[in-house]
C-alpha positions in Angstrom: -7.9 -59.9 -209.8 -10.2 -59.2 -206.9 -10.0 -56.3 -204.6 -8.3 -56.8 -201.2 -10.5 -57.9 -198.4 -9.9 -55.7 -195.3 -11.7 -56.3 -192.0 -13.4 -53.1 -190.7 -11.4 -53.2 -187.5 -8.0 -53.1 -189.3 -6.0 -49.9 -189.5 -4.5 -49.2 -193.0 -2.6 -45.9 -192.9 -2.5 -43.6 -195.8 0.2 -44.4 -198.3 0.2 -48.2 -197.8 0.0 -50.3 -200.9 -2.2 -53.3 -200.7 -2.1 -55.7 -203.6 -5.0 -57.5 -205.3 -6.5 -60.5 -203.4 -4.8 -59.6 -200.2 -6.6 -60.5 -196.9 -6.2 -58.3 -193.9 -7.9 -59.7 -190.8 -9.2 -58.1 -187.6 -7.2 -55.6 -185.6 -4.2 -55.6 -188.0 -2.1 -52.4 -188.4 -0.4 -51.6 -191.7 1.9 -48.6 -191.8 2.2 -45.9 -194.5 5.4 -47.2 -196.1 4.3 -50.8 -196.3 3.8 -52.6 -199.7 2.0 -55.9 -199.8 2.2 -57.9 -203.0 -0.9 -59.7 -204.3 -2.4 -62.5 -202.2 -0.6 -61.7 -199.0 -2.6 -62.7 -195.9 -2.4 -61.0 -192.6 -4.5 -63.3 -190.3 -5.3 -61.0 -187.3 -3.6 -58.7 -184.8 -0.5 -58.4 -187.2 1.6 -55.2 -187.2 3.5 -54.4 -190.4 5.3 -51.1 -190.3 8.3 -49.3 -191.5 9.6 -49.3 -195.1 8.6 -52.9 -195.5 7.7 -55.0 -198.6 6.1 -58.5 -198.4 6.1 -60.8 -201.4 3.1 -62.5 -202.9 1.2 -65.3 -201.2 3.1 -64.8 -197.9 0.9 -65.6 -194.8 1.5 -63.7 -191.6 -0.1 -65.3 -188.4 -1.6 -63.5 -185.4 0.6 -61.2 -183.2 3.6 -61.1 -185.5 5.4 -57.7 -185.6 7.1 -57.1 -188.9 9.3 -54.0 -189.8 9.4 -52.4 -186.4 12.6 -50.4 -185.6 15.8 -52.4 -185.0 16.8 -53.5 -181.5 20.0 -51.6 -181.8 20.9 -48.7 -179.5 22.8 -47.1 -182.4 19.7 -46.7 -184.5 18.8 -43.1 -185.0 15.8 -43.3 -187.3 17.6 -43.7 -190.6 15.7 -44.6 -193.7 16.0 -48.4 -193.7 14.1 -51.3 -195.2 12.9 -54.8 -194.7 12.3 -56.9 -197.8 10.5 -60.2 -197.4 10.1 -62.6 -200.4 7.2 -64.6 -201.6 5.3 -67.6 -200.2 6.7 -67.4 -196.7 4.9 -68.6 -193.6 5.5 -66.3 -190.7 3.9 -67.7 -187.6 2.6 -66.3 -184.3 4.8 -63.7 -182.4 7.5 -63.6 -185.0 9.6 -60.4 -185.2 11.5 -59.2 -188.2 13.4 -55.9 -188.1 14.7 -53.7 -190.9 18.4 -52.8 -191.4 20.5 -50.0 -189.8 22.4 -47.2 -191.4 25.7 -48.8 -190.2 24.8 -52.3 -191.5 23.8 -51.6 -195.1 20.3 -50.4 -194.4 18.4 -53.5 -195.6 17.3 -56.8 -194.0 16.4 -59.3 -196.7 14.3 -62.5 -196.3 14.1 -64.9 -199.2 11.2 -67.0 -200.6 9.4 -70.1 -199.3 10.6 -69.9 -195.7 8.9 -71.1 -192.5 9.4 -68.9 -189.5 7.8 -70.7 -186.6 6.3 -69.1 -183.5 8.4 -66.7 -181.6 11.4 -66.7 -184.0 13.4 -63.5 -184.6 15.3 -62.0 -187.6 17.3 -59.1 -186.5 18.6 -56.0 -188.4 20.7 -56.3 -191.5 20.3 -60.1 -191.8 20.5 -61.6 -195.3 18.3 -64.8 -195.3 18.1 -67.2 -198.2 15.3 -69.2 -199.7 13.5 -72.1 -198.0 15.0 -71.3 -194.6 13.3 -72.7 -191.5 13.6 -71.1 -188.1 12.0 -73.4 -185.5 10.1 -72.0 -182.5 11.9 -69.3 -180.6 15.1 -69.5 -182.7 16.8 -66.1 -182.8 19.2 -64.8 -185.5 21.2 -61.7 -184.4 22.1 -58.7 -186.5 24.2 -58.9 -189.6 24.0 -62.6 -190.1 23.9 -64.4 -193.4 22.0 -67.6 -193.8 22.2 -69.5 -197.1 19.4 -71.3 -198.8 17.8 -74.4 -197.1 19.3 -73.6 -193.7 17.4 -75.0 -190.7 17.9 -73.4 -187.2 16.4 -75.6 -184.4 14.1 -74.5 -181.7 15.5 -72.3 -178.9 18.7 -71.8 -180.7 20.6 -68.5 -181.1 22.9 -67.3 -183.8 25.5 -64.7 -182.8 25.8 -61.4 -184.7 27.9 -61.4 -187.9 27.8 -65.2 -188.2 27.5 -66.9 -191.7 25.7 -70.2 -192.1 26.2 -71.9 -195.4 23.6 -73.4 -197.7 22.0 -76.6 -196.5 23.4 -76.5 -192.9 21.3 -77.6 -189.9 21.6 -76.2 -186.4 20.2 -78.5 -183.7 17.8 -77.4 -181.0 19.1 -75.4 -178.0 22.4 -74.6 -179.7 24.4 -71.3 -179.4 26.2 -70.6 -182.7 29.1 -68.3 -182.2 31.2 -68.9 -185.4 30.6 -69.6 -189.1 29.1 -72.9 -190.2 30.2 -74.5 -193.5 27.6 -75.3 -196.1 25.8 -78.6 -195.4 27.3 -78.8 -191.9 25.4 -80.2 -188.8 25.9 -78.2 -185.6 24.4 -79.1 -182.2 25.0 -78.7 -178.5 24.8 -75.8 -175.9 28.0 -74.4 -177.5 27.9 -75.7 -181.0 30.6 -77.8 -182.6 30.6 -79.0 -186.2 29.2 -82.5 -185.8 29.6 -83.8 -189.4 27.2 -83.2 -192.3 23.5 -82.6 -192.6 23.0 -86.0 -194.2 19.2 -85.8 -194.1 19.1 -82.5 -195.9 21.7 -83.6 -198.4 19.7 -86.7 -199.3 16.5 -84.8 -199.5 17.9 -82.5 -202.1 19.2 -85.5 -204.1 22.9 -85.4 -203.4 24.7 -88.5 -204.8 26.8 -90.9 -202.9 29.8 -89.5 -204.7 29.0 -86.0 -203.6 28.4 -87.0 -200.0 31.6 -89.1 -199.8 33.5 -86.1 -201.2 32.1 -83.8 -198.6 32.8 -86.3 -195.8 36.4 -86.6 -197.0 36.7 -82.8 -197.2 35.3 -82.2 -193.7 37.6 -84.9 -192.3 40.6 -83.2 -193.9 39.6 -79.8 -192.7 39.2 -81.0 -189.1 42.9 -81.8 -188.8 44.2 -78.2 -188.7 43.3 -74.6 -189.5 40.1 -74.5 -191.6 41.4 -71.7 -193.9 44.9 -73.2 -194.4 43.5 -76.7 -195.0 40.9 -75.2 -197.5 43.7 -73.4 -199.4 45.7 -76.6 -199.6 42.6 -78.6 -200.7 41.7 -76.0 -203.3 45.3 -76.1 -204.7 45.2 -79.9 -205.2 45.2 -81.1 -208.8 42.1 -83.2 -208.6 38.5 -82.9 -209.6 36.1 -81.4 -207.0 32.4 -81.7 -206.9 30.3 -78.5 -207.0 29.4 -79.1 -203.3 33.1 -79.4 -202.3 33.9 -76.3 -204.3 31.0 -74.4 -202.5 32.4 -75.4 -199.1 35.9 -74.3 -200.0 34.7 -71.0 -201.5 32.7 -70.4 -198.3 35.7 -71.0 -196.0 38.0 -68.8 -198.1 35.3 -66.0 -198.5 35.4 -62.7 -196.6 34.7 -63.1 -192.8 36.3 -61.8 -189.6 34.9 -64.7 -187.6 36.3 -68.2 -186.9 34.6 -71.5 -187.9 32.8 -74.1 -185.9 35.1 -77.1 -185.9 34.6 -80.8 -184.9 34.8 -81.6 -181.2 38.3 -82.5 -179.9 38.9 -86.2 -179.9 
């Protein structure tokens, strides 16, 4: 493997670990506790600091700030971390913060994500694989986003919210409660607006699976999500894996409510 290519104007502090074939462009700053896996690219004017690891082949675009201290007034300089997976695309002006002592101490970002310009991942978030944050989308502290989630441009996700796998949040939406897997949420104050049918079809969901999810969501919308989910789970009938995933998500640990369909 080739040695890393580092522009002479970049500042690489003592202790930083730079993997083979990395490229670090003009005026980048890499802190002493940073570890870059092989083939990471920092385009230019990128700041990577704190106890931060970035997985192989991730590309970080100009003016992103990765690993700077959390935007949390309770933070007192604890030893906290930010772990970013492989093959992510982190675009201009993105910010990603490490965890806090009171929130588990680690922010994790999965593999193969696209974080568009100006998007934000706050402290203690747990972000899955293939997640897309569109321009200026912000995810507040302690949120959990499953694999294949898309958050539309200019949208915000309230702290402690869970968004299940394959869900889509439309543009300019404020998400204040949990979103079931494969759900579609949109509007200034988001409501559950059915299923993310485009995403389901893209990942090869069958008509039977989609019909089962539609039936499940329709049944859940008639009362309390958790009570309806318990009743559905107790029924003596075969559930698809996707239906089971939605029910397990609803019955999982959370102190927040759920986004529900708009009142008729």
